All heavy atoms as an XYZ file, in Angstrom:
931
protein
N      43.702    -66.526    113.238
C      44.275    -67.539    114.123
C      45.010    -66.853    115.248
O      45.825    -65.904    114.997
C      45.168    -68.407    113.313
C      45.796    -69.486    114.081
S      46.605    -70.672    112.883
C      47.102    -71.877    113.958
N      44.814    -67.293    116.459
C      45.520    -66.697    117.579
C      46.533    -67.684    118.160
O      46.369    -68.882    118.025
C      44.554    -66.289    118.712
O      43.827    -67.460    119.207
C      43.547    -65.267    118.174
N      47.489    -67.185    118.887
C      48.525    -67.990    119.549
C      48.545    -67.724    120.990
O      48.361    -66.554    121.410
C      49.846    -67.696    118.853
O      50.930    -68.319    119.581
N      48.794    -68.755    121.758
C      48.956    -68.596    123.227
C      50.379    -68.117    123.588
O      50.617    -67.780    124.718
C      48.646    -69.891    123.924
C      47.172    -70.330    123.769
O      46.387    -69.399    123.656
O      46.889    -71.502    123.934
N      51.269    -68.130    122.592
C      52.612    -67.792    122.895
C      52.735    -66.215    122.873
O      52.108    -65.545    122.120
C      53.581    -68.308    121.844
C      53.623    -69.819    121.826
C      54.669    -70.386    120.891
N      55.062    -69.513    119.827
C      55.648    -69.970    118.803
N      55.915    -71.235    118.582
N      55.991    -69.125    117.809
N      53.591    -65.639    123.854
C      53.699    -64.262    123.951
C      54.439    -63.793    122.675
O      55.258    -64.526    122.128
C      54.529    -64.003    125.174
C      55.162    -65.294    125.472
C      54.307    -66.391    124.918
N      54.178    -62.611    122.219
C      54.994    -62.045    121.123
C      56.133    -61.240    121.681
O      56.019    -60.616    122.739
C      54.040    -61.050    120.292
O      53.576    -60.045    121.119
C      52.934    -61.923    119.666
N      57.239    -61.168    120.915
C      58.385    -60.454    121.348
C      58.093    -58.964    121.104
O      57.513    -58.588    120.163
C      59.653    -60.862    120.584
N      58.568    -58.178    122.069
C      58.463    -56.728    121.845
C      59.853    -56.116    122.023
O      60.752    -56.633    122.765
C      57.524    -56.093    122.856
O      57.992    -56.278    124.189
N      60.099    -55.011    121.320
C      61.358    -54.384    121.444
C      61.408    -53.507    122.753
O      60.409    -52.984    123.218
C      61.628    -53.447    120.289
C      61.732    -54.166    118.884
C      61.955    -53.130    117.779
C      62.872    -55.156    118.982
N      62.623    -53.452    123.383
C      62.857    -52.623    124.507
C      62.597    -51.179    124.180
O      62.763    -50.737    123.027
C      64.299    -52.888    124.943
C      64.645    -52.322    126.224
N      65.104    -51.081    126.389
C      64.598    -52.821    127.486
C      65.404    -50.759    127.650
N      65.077    -51.876    128.372
N      62.229    -50.429    125.110
C      61.949    -49.006    124.885
C      63.181    -48.295    124.380
O      63.183    -47.336    123.629
C      61.393    -48.292    126.131
C      62.333    -48.308    127.309
C      61.698    -47.727    128.573
C      62.589    -47.792    129.715
N      63.026    -49.097    130.211
N      64.366    -48.760    124.829
C      65.676    -48.217    124.313
C      66.076    -48.947    123.091
O      65.467    -49.950    122.740
C      66.679    -48.372    125.477
N      67.054    -48.431    122.464
C      67.600    -49.090    121.262
C      68.236    -50.435    121.687
O      69.065    -50.484    122.503
C      68.700    -48.161    120.708
C      69.286    -48.660    119.342
O      68.867    -49.757    118.903
O      70.147    -47.876    118.824
N      67.771    -51.479    120.950
C      68.294    -52.853    121.291
C      69.753    -52.929    121.081
O      70.425    -53.716    121.678
C      67.556    -53.869    120.476
N      70.364    -52.012    120.228
C      71.793    -52.084    119.954
C      72.547    -51.583    121.184
O      73.812    -51.620    121.248
C      72.149    -51.252    118.767
O      71.922    -49.871    119.035
N      71.886    -51.174    122.272
C      72.536    -50.796    123.507
C      72.952    -52.134    124.307
O      73.553    -52.053    125.353
C      71.622    -50.016    124.427
C      71.325    -48.600    123.883
C      70.291    -47.852    124.747
O      70.039    -48.248    125.864
O      69.839    -46.793    124.243
N      72.637    -53.238    123.774
C      72.843    -54.526    124.359
C      73.533    -55.413    123.357
O      73.374    -55.274    122.149
C      71.554    -55.186    124.846
C      70.757    -54.295    125.695
C      69.843    -53.399    125.141
C      70.918    -54.290    127.048
C      69.098    -52.505    125.935
C      70.215    -53.381    127.853
C      69.295    -52.544    127.326
O      68.592    -51.659    128.127
N      74.293    -56.408    123.837
C      74.928    -57.280    122.960
C      75.573    -58.424    123.618
O      75.409    -58.679    124.771
N      76.424    -59.154    122.840
C      77.102    -60.352    123.312
C      78.573    -60.268    122.976
O      78.952    -59.806    121.885
C      76.489    -61.612    122.767
C      76.567    -61.743    121.210
C      77.033    -62.890    123.408
N      79.390    -60.552    123.923
C      80.844    -60.744    123.678
C      81.062    -62.226    123.548
O      80.543    -63.064    124.231
C      81.638    -60.214    124.920
C      81.734    -58.768    125.150
C      82.370    -58.454    126.489
C      82.495    -58.105    124.059
N      82.009    -62.585    122.587
C      82.426    -63.961    122.388
C      83.934    -64.044    122.681
O      84.718    -63.220    122.275
C      82.198    -64.367    120.949
C      80.828    -64.153    120.390
C      80.854    -64.530    118.850
C      79.823    -65.000    121.128
N      84.322    -65.092    123.426
C      85.715    -65.423    123.634
C      85.795    -66.874    123.755
O      84.838    -67.577    124.150
C      86.311    -64.652    124.863
O      87.755    -64.774    124.824
C      85.775    -65.088    126.149
N      87.007    -67.422    123.587
C      87.263    -68.841    123.715
C      88.382    -69.062    124.705
O      89.306    -68.137    124.793
C      87.555    -69.536    122.399
O      88.655    -68.888    121.777
C      86.362    -69.536    121.406
N      88.430    -70.216    125.378
C      89.544    -70.540    126.297
C      89.873    -71.989    126.064
O      89.096    -72.762    125.551
C      89.058    -70.409    127.754
O      88.000    -71.326    127.999
C      88.630    -68.957    128.131
N      91.072    -72.403    126.501
C      91.528    -73.734    126.299
C      90.958    -74.727    127.334
O      91.048    -75.927    127.106
C      93.060    -73.629    126.417
C      93.263    -72.517    127.328
C      92.189    -71.506    127.046
N      90.295    -74.240    128.420
C      89.858    -75.121    129.426
C      88.576    -74.617    130.013
O      88.323    -73.381    130.064
C      90.913    -75.327    130.535
O      91.039    -74.138    131.348
N      87.845    -75.550    130.629
C      86.596    -75.164    131.329
C      86.981    -74.334    132.554
O      86.237    -73.322    132.852
C      85.814    -76.368    131.742
C      84.413    -75.929    132.215
C      83.560    -77.058    132.758
N      82.225    -76.579    133.047
C      81.950    -75.690    134.025
N      82.845    -75.140    134.751
N      80.667    -75.352    134.222
N      88.014    -74.665    133.218
C      88.407    -73.900    134.430
C      88.650    -72.431    134.107
O      88.232    -71.516    134.844
C      89.679    -74.545    135.097
C      89.385    -75.808    135.846
O      88.174    -76.137    136.091
O      90.361    -76.494    136.143
N      89.363    -72.162    132.990
C      89.672    -70.739    132.643
C      88.357    -70.062    132.227
O      88.174    -68.930    132.538
C      90.673    -70.713    131.518
C      91.071    -69.275    131.158
C      92.239    -69.199    130.255
O      93.060    -70.089    130.167
O      92.296    -68.191    129.476
N      87.514    -70.794    131.492
C      86.205    -70.235    131.142
C      85.410    -69.840    132.306
O      84.844    -68.730    132.408
C      85.481    -71.194    130.267
N      85.385    -70.726    133.277
C      84.597    -70.486    134.525
C      85.140    -69.280    135.331
O      84.439    -68.490    135.860
C      84.534    -71.702    135.375
N      86.507    -69.240    135.323
C      87.191    -68.112    136.038
C      86.744    -66.719    135.379
O      86.427    -65.771    136.050
C      88.666    -68.260    135.984
C      89.484    -67.181    136.634
C      90.996    -67.480    136.563
C      91.790    -66.322    137.205
N      93.228    -66.574    137.106
N      86.868    -66.675    134.035
C      86.402    -65.483    133.356
C      84.949    -65.188    133.539
O      84.568    -64.061    133.812
C      86.732    -65.613    131.858
C      88.252    -65.612    131.652
C      86.065    -64.463    131.015
C      88.771    -65.955    130.231
N      84.072    -66.213    133.471
C      82.674    -66.047    133.622
C      82.319    -65.445    135.052
O      81.589    -64.488    135.155
C      81.935    -67.317    133.447
N      82.891    -66.031    136.047
C      82.709    -65.576    137.401
C      83.157    -64.161    137.617
O      82.469    -63.350    138.260
C      83.356    -66.513    138.446
C      82.504    -67.741    138.653
O      81.318    -67.692    138.840
N      83.169    -68.878    138.618
N      84.348    -63.865    137.130
C      84.849    -62.471    137.198
C      83.885    -61.477    136.539
O      83.539    -60.445    137.122
C      86.211    -62.386    136.474
C      86.782    -60.939    136.467
C      87.746    -60.754    137.609
C      87.488    -60.711    135.112
N      83.470    -61.745    135.289
C      82.519    -60.795    134.658
C      81.227    -60.663    135.406
O      80.631    -59.578    135.457
C      82.334    -61.267    133.159
C      83.542    -61.236    132.307
C      83.219    -61.861    130.984
C      84.109    -59.860    132.166
N      80.614    -61.710    135.943
C      79.385    -61.667    136.703
C      79.615    -60.960    137.995
O      78.886    -60.042    138.362
C      78.827    -63.068    136.900
C      78.453    -63.717    135.544
C      77.633    -63.018    137.869
C      77.415    -63.019    134.769
N      80.690    -61.319    138.714
C      80.980    -60.660    140.006
C      81.201    -59.165    139.869
O      80.749    -58.361    140.737
C      82.167    -61.332    140.686
C      81.918    -62.702    141.226
O      80.739    -63.102    141.257
O      82.897    -63.391    141.475
N      81.830    -58.682    138.776
C      82.091    -57.314    138.588
C      80.959    -56.666    137.842
O      81.078    -55.482    137.458
C      83.389    -57.168    137.874
C      84.616    -57.611    138.723
C      85.919    -57.271    138.127
O      85.992    -56.644    137.058
O      86.900    -57.780    138.669
N      79.836    -57.388    137.596
C      78.639    -56.826    136.887
C      78.987    -56.228    135.521
O      78.336    -55.361    135.041
C      77.940    -55.850    137.809
C      77.516    -56.481    139.133
C      76.716    -55.631    140.041
N      75.334    -55.632    139.474
C      74.359    -54.960    140.007
N      74.620    -54.271    141.081
N      73.178    -55.020    139.488
N      79.899    -56.919    134.850
C      80.229    -56.593    133.508
C      79.478    -57.445    132.502
O      79.424    -57.133    131.331
C      81.693    -56.708    133.208
C      82.662    -55.731    133.981
C      84.107    -56.115    133.849
C      82.376    -54.374    133.669
N      78.767    -58.414    133.024
C      77.968    -59.305    132.242
C      76.767    -59.732    133.021
O      76.879    -59.869    134.244
N      75.618    -59.864    132.385
C      74.417    -60.297    133.083
C      74.313    -61.865    133.114
O      73.844    -62.445    134.041
C      73.131    -59.779    132.352
N      74.835    -62.463    132.078
C      74.811    -63.948    131.867
C      75.972    -64.345    131.061
O      76.337    -63.658    130.054
C      73.525    -64.318    131.239
S      73.390    -66.152    130.800
N      76.664    -65.427    131.437
C      77.789    -65.981    130.651
C      77.471    -67.505    130.430
O      77.342    -68.199    131.433
C      79.141    -65.830    131.313
C      80.256    -66.402    130.412
C      79.390    -64.302    131.615
N      77.388    -67.909    129.206
C      77.177    -69.274    128.946
C      78.512    -69.932    128.422
O      79.243    -69.264    127.647
C      76.093    -69.469    127.876
C      74.781    -68.942    128.343
C      73.723    -68.896    127.205
O      74.043    -68.303    126.156
N      72.544    -69.396    127.492
N      78.809    -71.124    128.816
C      79.983    -71.852    128.375
C      79.539    -73.029    127.510
O      78.651    -73.857    127.917
C      80.740    -72.422    129.597
C      81.040    -71.445    130.763
C      81.746    -72.158    131.866
C      81.777    -70.256    130.309
N      80.167    -73.127    126.364
C      79.869    -74.233    125.464
C      81.181    -74.952    124.996
O      82.079    -74.268    124.550
C      79.201    -73.651    124.192
C      77.963    -72.858    124.421
C      77.600    -72.031    123.224
C      76.822    -73.790    124.718
N      81.201    -76.264    125.145
C      82.420    -76.947    124.603
C      82.331    -76.898    123.078
O      81.270    -77.216    122.416
C      82.300    -78.359    125.140
C      80.823    -78.544    125.444
C      80.288    -77.156    125.768
N      83.427    -76.654    122.438
C      83.444    -76.579    120.992
C      84.790    -77.154    120.423
O      85.727    -77.372    121.240
C      83.380    -75.079    120.433
C      84.538    -74.222    120.912
C      82.039    -74.442    120.811
C      84.626    -72.855    120.305
N      84.843    -77.382    119.235
C      86.089    -77.733    118.504
C      86.394    -76.720    117.500
O      85.627    -76.305    116.665
C      85.926    -79.139    117.767
C      87.155    -79.580    117.169
C      87.034    -80.947    116.529
O      85.903    -81.456    116.476
O      87.999    -81.537    116.023
N      87.677    -76.149    117.607
C      88.108    -75.075    116.742
C      89.173    -75.517    115.809
O      90.090    -76.211    116.145
C      88.618    -73.915    117.561
O      87.570    -73.309    118.354
N      89.022    -75.051    114.496
C      90.046    -75.209    113.500
C      90.468    -73.801    113.128
O      89.653    -72.940    112.837
C      89.428    -75.896    112.199
C      89.111    -77.339    112.473
C      87.874    -77.639    113.123
C      89.924    -78.328    112.059
C      87.515    -78.986    113.243
C      89.519    -79.707    112.209
C      88.384    -80.015    112.828
N      91.753    -73.539    113.118
C      92.294    -72.175    112.901
C      93.682    -72.247    112.360
O      94.442    -73.231    112.544
C      92.187    -71.304    114.075
C      92.821    -71.833    115.320
C      94.151    -71.485    115.657
C      92.188    -72.830    116.153
C      94.785    -71.998    116.805
C      92.864    -73.288    117.238
C      94.102    -72.901    117.585
O      94.763    -73.449    118.688
N      94.152    -71.147    111.741
C      95.495    -71.060    111.305
C      96.388    -70.235    112.246
O      95.948    -69.153    112.558
C      95.468    -70.377    109.826
C      96.814    -70.425    109.126
C      97.200    -71.580    108.518
C      97.693    -69.340    109.135
C      98.428    -71.669    107.869
C      98.834    -69.389    108.442
C      99.225    -70.593    107.772
N      97.443    -70.784    112.768
C      98.228    -70.160    113.744
C      99.724    -70.586    113.586
O     100.021    -71.794    113.476
C      97.754    -70.509    115.158
C      98.506    -69.871    116.297
C      99.271    -70.528    117.193
C      98.474    -68.436    116.686
N      99.840    -69.619    118.113
C      99.326    -68.311    117.829
C      97.885    -67.345    116.153
C      99.561    -67.132    118.379
C      98.146    -66.138    116.757
C      98.965    -66.020    117.877
N     100.580    -69.643    113.506
C     102.019    -69.835    113.450
C     102.379    -70.734    112.294
O     103.128    -71.679    112.361
C     102.583    -70.378    114.738
C     102.476    -69.333    115.795
C     103.165    -69.750    117.049
N     103.060    -68.657    118.033
C     103.200    -68.692    119.312
N     103.573    -69.910    119.844
N     103.071    -67.701    120.086
N     101.780    -70.477    111.132
C     102.084    -71.126    109.897
C     101.472    -72.521    109.708
O     101.791    -73.172    108.728
N     100.592    -72.900    110.587
C      99.981    -74.277    110.502
C      98.497    -74.171    110.858
O      98.057    -73.422    111.658
C     100.661    -75.184    111.443
C     102.155    -75.458    111.148
S     102.939    -76.511    112.396
C     101.909    -77.931    112.367
N      97.744    -75.142    110.249
C      96.400    -75.321    110.651
C      96.293    -76.073    112.042
O      97.046    -77.086    112.137
C      95.598    -76.135    109.584
O      95.695    -75.403    108.336
C      94.132    -76.388    110.004
N      95.596    -75.534    112.878
C      95.447    -76.092    114.217
C      94.012    -76.640    114.448
O      93.087    -76.228    113.795
C      95.694    -75.017    115.282
C      97.041    -74.233    115.140
C      98.202    -75.055    115.442
O      98.228    -75.892    116.353
N      99.278    -74.793    114.686
N      93.896    -77.594    115.403
C      92.589    -78.174    115.696
C      92.631    -78.509    117.253
O      93.443    -79.282    117.700
C      92.400    -79.452    114.963
C      91.130    -80.166    115.346
O      91.200    -81.412    115.590
N      90.086    -79.538    115.528
N      91.804    -77.753    117.961
C      91.811    -77.842    119.417
C      90.428    -77.872    120.033
O      89.510    -77.242    119.465
C      92.589    -76.651    120.064
C      93.969    -76.433    119.654
C      94.925    -77.487    120.192
O      94.640    -78.115    121.256
O      96.015    -77.644    119.539
N      90.226    -78.510    121.105
C      89.074    -78.401    121.948
C      89.156    -77.143    122.721
O      90.167    -76.744    123.219
C      88.884    -79.567    122.874
N      88.067    -76.377    122.755
C      87.985    -75.099    123.400
C      86.656    -74.923    124.074
O      85.747    -75.774    123.837
C      88.272    -73.902    122.508
C      89.603    -73.819    121.962
C      89.747    -72.561    121.123
O      89.072    -72.366    120.111
O      90.674    -71.730    121.496
N      86.543    -73.883    124.925
C      85.234    -73.452    125.492
C      84.878    -72.124    124.970
O      85.718    -71.185    125.038
C      85.288    -73.498    126.988
C      85.184    -74.933    127.539
C      86.271    -75.680    127.712
C      83.891    -75.390    127.894
C      86.170    -77.016    128.086
C      83.774    -76.716    128.396
C      84.890    -77.470    128.477
N      83.670    -71.934    124.437
C      83.165    -70.693    123.910
C      82.314    -70.056    125.102
O      81.489    -70.674    125.631
C      82.310    -70.976    122.710
C      81.561    -69.703    122.192
C      82.536    -68.673    121.647
C      80.590    -70.089    121.045
N      82.651    -68.787    125.319
C      81.882    -68.006    126.305
C      80.969    -67.030    125.542
O      81.506    -66.295    124.627
C      82.804    -67.174    127.256
C      83.529    -67.998    128.333
C      84.664    -68.681    127.760
C      83.986    -67.052    129.380
N      79.742    -67.027    125.867
C      78.732    -66.004    125.347
C      78.351    -65.077    126.521
O      77.712    -65.545    127.466
C      77.529    -66.761    124.833
C      77.716    -67.841    123.795
C      76.428    -68.505    123.448
C      78.300    -67.210    122.493
N      78.804    -63.873    126.412
C      78.661    -62.926    127.519
C      77.556    -61.922    127.105
O      77.778    -61.070    126.209
C      79.935    -62.120    127.870
C      79.754    -61.188    129.029
C      81.134    -63.102    128.060
N      76.415    -61.941    127.774
C      75.314    -60.988    127.467
C      75.558    -59.806    128.360
O      75.603    -59.965    129.555
C      73.996    -61.660    127.747
C      73.440    -62.535    126.603
C      74.360    -63.564    126.113
C      74.227    -64.889    126.757
N      73.102    -65.590    126.891
N      75.486    -58.649    127.723
C      75.766    -57.394    128.484
C      75.286    -56.175    127.697
O      74.604    -56.287    126.699
C      77.336    -57.283    128.759
O      77.540    -56.234    129.672
C      78.114    -57.104    127.508
N      75.602    -55.000    128.253
C      75.316    -53.712    127.590
C      76.548    -53.310    126.748
O      77.637    -53.590    127.191
C      75.015    -52.643    128.633
C      73.745    -52.874    129.391
C      73.444    -51.800    130.373
N      74.372    -51.949    131.567
C      75.063    -50.922    132.026
N      75.044    -49.715    131.467
N      75.873    -51.127    133.053
N      76.306    -52.704    125.639
C      77.372    -52.268    124.776
C      78.331    -51.281    125.466
O      79.507    -51.230    125.146
C      76.929    -51.701    123.412
O      76.029    -50.623    123.646
C      76.245    -52.805    122.588
N      77.764    -50.511    126.412
C      78.614    -49.513    127.110
C      79.650    -50.210    128.008
O      80.568    -49.589    128.493
C      77.683    -48.540    127.901
O      76.987    -49.324    128.891
N      79.449    -51.510    128.235
C      80.367    -52.209    129.100
C      81.449    -53.076    128.200
O      82.238    -53.718    128.803
C      79.642    -53.175    130.056
C      78.761    -52.460    131.089
C      77.928    -53.424    131.850
C      79.650    -51.597    131.995
N      81.247    -53.052    126.925
C      82.111    -53.927    126.074
C      83.576    -53.609    126.361
O      84.306    -54.494    126.609
C      81.842    -53.591    124.644
C      80.716    -54.338    123.986
C      80.300    -54.103    122.675
C      79.908    -55.263    124.739
C      79.296    -54.757    122.023
C      78.895    -55.955    124.099
C      78.572    -55.678    122.766
N      84.000    -52.359    126.369
C      85.435    -52.056    126.595
C      85.979    -52.561    127.918
O      87.050    -53.089    128.023
C      85.703    -50.560    126.332
C      85.567    -50.141    124.883
C      86.433    -50.896    123.983
O      87.620    -51.212    124.189
O      85.928    -51.332    122.856
N      85.246    -52.230    129.004
C      85.664    -52.736    130.299
C      85.755    -54.237    130.408
O      86.720    -54.878    130.962
C      84.713    -52.236    131.428
C      84.885    -50.757    131.764
C      83.951    -50.411    132.909
C      83.986    -48.909    133.152
N      83.051    -48.552    134.185
N      84.783    -54.981    129.832
C      84.748    -56.359    129.886
C      85.889    -56.928    129.014
O      86.582    -57.889    129.469
C      83.421    -56.882    129.355
N      86.149    -56.363    127.834
C      87.275    -56.821    127.013
C      88.591    -56.620    127.781
O      89.433    -57.531    127.798
C      87.228    -55.974    125.661
C      86.080    -56.495    124.795
C      88.565    -56.223    124.959
C      85.760    -55.617    123.554
N      88.766    -55.530    128.442
C      90.019    -55.278    129.241
C      90.181    -56.260    130.264
O      91.294    -56.766    130.446
C      89.989    -53.881    129.713
N      89.066    -56.642    130.981
C      89.237    -57.613    132.089
C      89.522    -58.942    131.558
O      90.308    -59.761    132.104
C      87.923    -57.586    132.866
C      87.748    -56.401    133.670
C      88.893    -56.189    134.725
N      88.607    -57.012    135.904
C      89.623    -57.656    136.576
N      90.905    -57.554    136.215
N      89.255    -58.397    137.606
N      88.910    -59.377    130.451
C      89.182    -60.691    129.807
C      90.638    -60.680    129.395
O      91.298    -61.708    129.696
C      88.248    -60.918    128.545
C      86.794    -61.097    129.050
C      88.701    -62.122    127.783
C      85.782    -61.046    127.881
N      91.184    -59.653    128.775
C      92.564    -59.683    128.251
C      93.485    -59.792    129.407
O      94.572    -60.425    129.320
C      92.821    -58.440    127.508
C      92.276    -58.454    126.129
C      92.416    -57.105    125.353
C      93.671    -56.363    125.524
N      93.636    -55.087    124.850
N      93.181    -59.188    130.632
C      94.046    -59.244    131.801
C      94.298    -60.666    132.304
O      95.364    -60.923    132.836
C      93.489    -58.436    132.899
C      93.584    -56.914    132.789
C      92.892    -56.189    133.870
O      92.560    -56.755    134.960
O      92.598    -54.901    133.709
N      93.302    -61.554    132.215
C      93.407    -62.882    132.844
C      93.444    -64.003    131.799
O      93.664    -65.166    132.176
C      92.381    -63.161    133.900
C      90.964    -63.190    133.290
C      92.386    -62.095    134.983
C      89.884    -63.664    134.226
N      93.258    -63.675    130.539
C      93.252    -64.737    129.497
C      94.645    -65.362    129.305
O      95.659    -64.685    129.290
C      92.704    -64.167    128.246
C      92.030    -65.182    127.374
N      92.722    -66.214    126.737
C      90.728    -65.296    126.996
C      91.907    -66.919    126.039
N      90.649    -66.409    126.190
N      94.676    -66.615    129.107
C      96.000    -67.322    128.920
C      96.513    -67.200    127.503
O      97.699    -67.398    127.286
C      95.951    -68.810    129.318
O      95.017    -69.551    128.473
N      95.693    -66.983    126.516
C      96.123    -66.858    125.102
C      96.863    -65.537    124.899
O      96.501    -64.489    125.418
C      94.977    -66.948    124.107
C      94.295    -68.285    123.968
C      93.057    -68.340    123.390
C      94.904    -69.445    124.365
C      92.405    -69.526    123.198
C      94.282    -70.665    124.271
C      93.045    -70.726    123.633
O      92.424    -71.888    123.462
N      97.914    -65.502    124.071
C      98.638    -64.250    123.735
C      97.756    -63.397    122.840
O      97.828    -62.195    122.878
C      99.978    -64.537    123.075
O      99.834    -65.312    121.924
N      96.907    -64.030    122.016
C      95.948    -63.310    121.123
C      94.548    -63.935    121.255
O      94.175    -64.688    120.429
C      96.396    -63.355    119.602
C      95.492    -62.509    118.795
C      97.869    -62.887    119.496
N      93.922    -63.631    122.350
C      92.605    -64.266    122.551
C      91.565    -63.729    121.585
O      91.580    -62.548    121.140
C      92.227    -63.858    124.006
C      92.941    -62.672    124.230
C      94.271    -62.726    123.458
N      90.635    -64.575    121.212
C      89.478    -64.147    120.390
C      88.558    -63.401    121.376
O      88.124    -63.934    122.430
C      88.663    -65.317    119.848
C      87.343    -64.930    119.256
C      86.392    -66.163    119.037
O      86.752    -67.266    119.397
O      85.332    -65.829    118.528
N      88.352    -62.113    121.092
C      87.330    -61.335    121.876
C      86.626    -60.523    120.830
O      87.226    -59.541    120.294
C      88.005    -60.510    123.004
C      88.917    -61.316    123.887
C      86.868    -59.836    123.859
C      89.723    -60.456    124.866
N      85.418    -60.810    120.584
C      84.643    -60.016    119.598
C      83.315    -59.646    120.233
O      82.785    -60.382    121.119
C      84.422    -60.803    118.249
C      85.753    -61.055    117.532
C      83.704    -62.110    118.440
N      82.761    -58.483    119.779
C      81.528    -57.972    120.286
C      80.494    -57.824    119.228
O      80.856    -57.313    118.130
C      81.750    -56.630    120.978
N      79.220    -58.225    119.560
C      78.153    -58.119    118.558
C      77.014    -57.403    119.216
O      76.456    -57.911    120.227
C      77.717    -59.487    118.073
C      78.853    -60.399    117.448
C      78.340    -61.818    117.322
C      79.290    -59.845    116.147
N      76.548    -56.253    118.666
C      75.366    -55.638    119.254
C      74.175    -56.408    118.784
O      74.058    -56.989    117.754
C      75.419    -54.177    118.691
C      76.191    -54.296    117.435
C      77.154    -55.476    117.654
N      73.028    -56.305    119.640
C      71.808    -56.919    119.286
C      71.085    -55.992    118.360
O      71.217    -54.776    118.411
C      70.898    -57.080    120.464
C      71.390    -58.165    121.521
C      71.029    -58.005    122.819
C      72.214    -59.142    121.137
C      71.413    -58.919    123.778
C      72.702    -60.070    122.073
C      72.306    -59.963    123.405
N      70.313    -56.512    117.371
C      69.535    -55.711    116.514
C      68.064    -55.632    117.003
O      67.341    -54.694    116.646
C      69.523    -56.275    115.087
O      68.989    -57.579    114.994
N      67.651    -56.525    117.802
C      66.355    -56.569    118.441
C      66.341    -57.434    119.673
O      67.330    -58.229    119.841
C      65.272    -57.066    117.459
N      65.368    -57.318    120.542
C      65.329    -58.139    121.700
C      64.013    -58.020    122.477
O      63.303    -57.002    122.377
N      63.721    -59.047    123.250
C      62.593    -59.093    124.122
C      62.790    -58.069    125.283
O      63.792    -58.076    125.956
C      62.325    -60.457    124.607
C      61.273    -60.599    125.654
C      59.955    -60.314    125.322
C      61.525    -61.082    126.959
C      58.932    -60.456    126.245
C      60.545    -61.168    127.862
C      59.253    -60.902    127.505
N      61.813    -57.182    125.510
C      61.943    -56.106    126.512
C      62.290    -56.639    127.862
O      63.122    -56.099    128.520
C      60.649    -55.279    126.506
N      61.603    -57.683    128.271
C      61.895    -58.232    129.611
C      63.269    -58.661    129.835
O      63.894    -58.444    130.829
N      63.811    -59.308    128.817
C      65.279    -59.771    128.884
C      66.215    -58.599    128.877
O      67.159    -58.540    129.643
C      65.562    -60.749    127.715
C      66.971    -61.371    127.776
C      67.155    -62.354    128.675
C      67.974    -60.916    126.998
C      68.402    -62.976    128.776
C      69.261    -61.499    127.103
C      69.444    -62.524    127.944
O      70.651    -63.109    128.104
N      65.981    -57.658    128.025
C      66.863    -56.498    128.020
C      66.780    -55.673    129.263
O      67.828    -55.253    129.756
C      66.535    -55.582    126.787
C      66.648    -56.257    125.408
C      66.234    -55.310    124.330
C      68.033    -56.761    125.151
N      65.577    -55.581    129.879
C      65.437    -54.922    131.166
C      66.258    -55.663    132.237
O      66.875    -55.106    133.124
C      64.063    -54.830    131.563
C      63.292    -53.815    130.798
O      63.806    -52.808    130.261
N      61.967    -53.983    130.655
N      66.236    -56.975    132.193
C      66.988    -57.853    133.134
C      68.468    -57.559    132.991
O      69.269    -57.525    133.977
C      66.654    -59.338    132.952
C      67.536    -60.219    133.799
C      67.428    -60.385    135.132
C      68.580    -60.961    133.275
N      68.457    -61.228    135.531
C      69.193    -61.571    134.389
C      69.187    -61.092    132.047
C      70.311    -62.436    134.348
C      70.285    -61.950    131.985
C      70.858    -62.561    133.065
N      68.984    -57.500    131.785
C      70.420    -57.173    131.529
C      70.772    -55.829    132.255
O      71.789    -55.772    132.933
C      70.770    -57.132    130.041
C      70.660    -58.501    129.411
C      72.199    -56.518    129.890
C      70.948    -58.538    127.906
N      69.934    -54.860    132.110
C      70.128    -53.619    132.880
C      70.230    -53.848    134.342
O      71.129    -53.382    134.983
C      69.034    -52.611    132.508
C      69.065    -51.917    131.263
O      70.170    -51.831    130.693
O      67.987    -51.473    130.775
N      69.277    -54.568    134.920
C      69.306    -54.808    136.347
C      70.545    -55.542    136.750
O      71.220    -55.270    137.788
C      68.049    -55.589    136.749
C      66.770    -54.853    136.574
C      65.526    -55.697    136.814
O      65.616    -56.805    137.306
O      64.458    -55.266    136.337
N      70.897    -56.613    136.032
C      72.014    -57.435    136.389
C      73.369    -56.741    136.267
O      74.310    -57.177    136.934
C      72.014    -58.738    135.596
N      73.450    -55.753    135.390
C      74.718    -55.101    135.207
C      74.749    -53.661    135.922
O      75.702    -52.941    135.696
C      75.073    -54.904    133.723
O      74.026    -54.223    133.053
C      75.273    -56.287    133.052
N      73.784    -53.438    136.693
C      73.830    -52.273    137.616
C      73.282    -51.023    137.093
O      73.696    -49.920    137.610
N      72.322    -50.933    136.148
C      71.794    -49.678    135.850
C      70.374    -49.516    136.315
O      69.728    -50.517    136.621
C      71.749    -49.436    134.273
O      70.872    -50.428    133.681
C      73.116    -49.469    133.692
């Protein structure tokens, strides 16, 4: 049986050279500010903003807030610079900023990340 859909192929480089940063903000305006900064400075190839609801423990109490989740697609070599820039302008005293390397990826997309982030 054949399929008309293209098959995914791994990038010639290690897919773990690419990944996603996650951070949350209290407002769409702050999320957009961070997204634009990362794209303008070529620290991210793509930033997606998603409205979410967060439940978390903070200052001795369970909290429940509306937030915006940012998904920043980039190269792992840019993680530290991007994290530093997020921390500089983020309004939270302890912002969530976590990085996850990719384990696999479509070659065309990974090549695009390289192009968009300046390599």
